[in-house]
C-alpha positions as CSV (number, residue, x, y, z in Angstrom):
1,X,-17.4,-5.1,-4.3
2,X,-14.5,-3.6,-6.7
3,X,-14.5,-2.1,-9.9
4,X,-11.3,-1.9,-11.3
5,X,-10.0,0.7,-14.0
6,X,-6.9,-0.1,-14.7
7,X,-3.1,0.8,-13.2
8,X,-3.9,0.6,-9.7
9,X,-7.0,2.7,-9.9
10,X,-10.4,1.0,-8.1
11,X,-13.8,1.9,-7.3
12,X,-15.1,-0.2,-3.9
13,X,-18.4,0.1,-3.3
14,X,-19.6,-0.1,0.4
15,X,-23.1,0.3,1.9
16,X,-21.7,3.9,3.1
17,X,-21.1,4.7,-0.4
18,X,-18.5,4.5,-3.2
19,X,-15.2,5.3,-3.3
20,X,-11.9,5.9,-5.1
21,X,-8.5,4.2,-4.3
22,X,-5.1,3.9,-5.2
23,X,-3.6,0.5,-5.2
24,X,0.6,0.1,-5.5
25,X,3.9,-1.3,-4.7
26,X,6.1,0.8,-2.9
27,X,9.9,-0.6,-1.5
28,X,8.0,-4.1,-2.5
29,X,5.3,-3.6,-0.1
30,X,1.5,-3.5,-1.5
31,X,-0.2,-0.2,-0.1
32,X,-4.0,1.0,-0.7
33,X,-4.7,4.7,-0.4
34,X,-7.8,6.7,-0.5
35,X,-8.6,9.2,-3.4
36,X,-12.1,10.3,-2.3
37,X,-15.9,9.7,-2.7
38,X,-17.3,9.1,-5.9
39,X,-19.9,12.0,-5.2
40,X,-16.7,14.1,-4.7
41,X,-14.8,12.7,-7.5
42,X,-15.5,12.3,-11.3
43,X,-13.7,9.6,-13.1
44,X,-11.5,12.1,-14.6
45,X,-10.5,13.4,-11.3
46,X,-10.2,9.9,-9.6
47,X,-7.6,9.0,-13.1
48,X,-5.7,12.5,-12.9
49,X,-5.2,11.6,-8.9
50,X,-4.0,8.4,-9.7
51,X,-1.8,9.9,-12.6
52,X,-0.3,11.9,-9.9
53,X,0.4,9.5,-7.4
54,X,2.3,7.5,-10.5
55,X,4.7,10.3,-10.6
56,X,5.2,10.4,-7.3
57,X,6.3,6.5,-7.4
58,X,8.4,7.3,-10.5
59,X,10.4,10.0,-8.5
60,X,10.8,7.4,-5.5
61,X,7.8,9.1,-3.5
62,X,5.5,7.0,-1.6
63,X,2.1,8.7,-2.2
64,X,1.2,7.8,1.2
65,X,3.9,9.5,2.8
66,X,3.6,12.1,0.7
67,X,0.0,12.4,1.5
68,X,0.9,12.8,5.5
69,X,3.4,15.4,4.9
70,X,0.8,17.9,3.1
71,X,-2.5,19.3,4.8
72,X,-3.8,20.3,1.1
73,X,-3.9,16.4,-0.5
74,X,-7.6,16.4,-1.8
75,X,-6.5,19.6,-3.6
76,X,-3.4,17.9,-4.5
77,X,-5.0,14.9,-6.0
78,X,-7.8,17.1,-7.9
79,X,-4.6,18.9,-9.5
80,X,-4.8,22.2,-7.6
81,X,-1.3,21.8,-6.2
82,X,2.0,21.5,-8.2
83,X,3.8,17.9,-7.8
84,X,7.2,20.4,-8.2
């Protein structure tokens, strides 16, 4: 089951739990990245993570590729790492 929160933020429910995802388009391709589980991310955390990923997109940076280059991505998405 999917619950949509706007601007690409989705809460997906599986038998194993609930997970926050961000759905976006980059260079014409649809992409989906995981932001974290509902247990570890509050809705406000997920919204902040989505907004930070959208900021990357506005700078021409693919959030998925950024995540691969940054080992502290969960901290980034929780707002503990600066975008700059």
